[in-house]
Every structure is written in structure tokens, then in C-alpha cells.
C-alpha positions as CSV (number, residue, x, y, z in Angstrom):
1,X,110.3,124.9,100.8
2,X,110.1,121.6,99.3
3,X,107.1,119.0,99.6
4,X,108.3,115.6,100.6
5,X,106.5,112.7,98.8
6,X,106.3,109.2,99.9
7,X,106.3,106.4,97.4
8,X,104.8,103.0,98.4
9,X,103.5,99.8,96.6
10,X,100.4,98.2,97.7
11,X,99.2,94.6,97.0
12,X,95.4,94.0,96.1
13,X,94.4,90.5,95.2
14,X,91.0,92.0,94.1
15,X,92.7,93.6,90.9
16,X,91.8,91.5,87.9
17,X,91.0,93.7,85.0
18,X,91.2,97.0,83.1
19,X,88.0,98.3,84.9
20,X,89.9,97.8,88.3
21,X,92.7,99.8,87.1
22,X,90.7,102.6,85.9
23,X,88.7,102.6,89.0
24,X,91.6,102.6,91.4
25,X,93.5,105.1,89.5
26,X,90.8,107.6,89.1
27,X,89.6,107.1,93.0
28,X,93.1,107.7,94.3
29,X,93.9,110.4,91.9
30,X,91.1,112.5,93.3
31,X,92.3,112.4,96.8
32,X,94.2,115.5,97.8
33,X,97.9,114.8,98.4
34,X,98.1,111.8,96.0
35,X,100.6,112.7,93.3
36,X,101.0,109.5,91.2
37,X,99.0,106.4,90.9
38,X,99.9,103.3,88.6
39,X,98.1,100.0,88.7
40,X,99.7,96.7,87.6
41,X,97.0,94.3,86.8
42,X,99.2,91.2,86.4
43,X,101.2,92.0,89.7
44,X,98.0,93.0,91.4
45,X,99.8,96.0,92.7
46,X,99.2,99.8,93.0
47,X,102.5,102.1,93.0
48,X,101.6,105.5,94.3
49,X,103.5,108.7,95.5
50,X,101.6,110.9,97.9
51,X,102.3,113.6,100.3
52,X,102.0,112.5,103.9
53,X,101.4,116.0,105.0
54,X,98.1,116.0,103.0
55,X,96.8,112.3,103.2
56,X,97.8,109.3,105.1
57,X,98.4,105.7,104.0
58,X,95.5,104.9,106.3
59,X,93.2,107.2,104.4
60,X,94.3,105.8,101.1
61,X,93.8,102.3,102.3
62,X,90.4,103.1,103.5
63,X,89.2,104.6,100.3
64,X,90.5,101.6,98.4
65,X,88.5,99.3,100.9
66,X,85.3,101.4,100.3
67,X,85.4,100.9,96.7
68,X,86.2,97.1,97.1
69,X,89.8,96.6,96.9
70,X,91.4,95.1,100.0
71,X,95.2,95.5,100.6
72,X,97.4,92.7,101.7
73,X,99.9,93.7,104.5
């Protein structure tokens, strides 16, 4: 029985420095179901893989909003 992960790229105009990168990566990595997080400061993007059976994209976006990073849709 394999687990299905979903990959997504989110854009946050609030990403501006290495502190932002570390904060986002450590916060999202702590969420159950998030498998991989990579922040591109220059592109203001967050690439992540997660298991939708364990965590929803809405939960991930809510967590980002709580630490001060809005997502552009």
C-alpha cells in the first residue's frame, strides 16, 4: 500500500530573506503529513510535497498565515 503525495508551489510576496526561509521551512516541516519543503527567496515561492490524507492545503496555508506569510492565489 503506497502513500500518495501531492506536490505544489505556493507564492508568498512576504518572503524576503533567509530568516523567512528558515521560519517557513521549520514551521511546515513540523506539520504531520508534510514530506518536503523548499523555499526560494528570489522567486518568493514555497515548493512542498505533502500527504493529503494527513494534512490539507488549507491547513498548510492557515499555518503560513499564522506566522505572517500570505499566499497569492
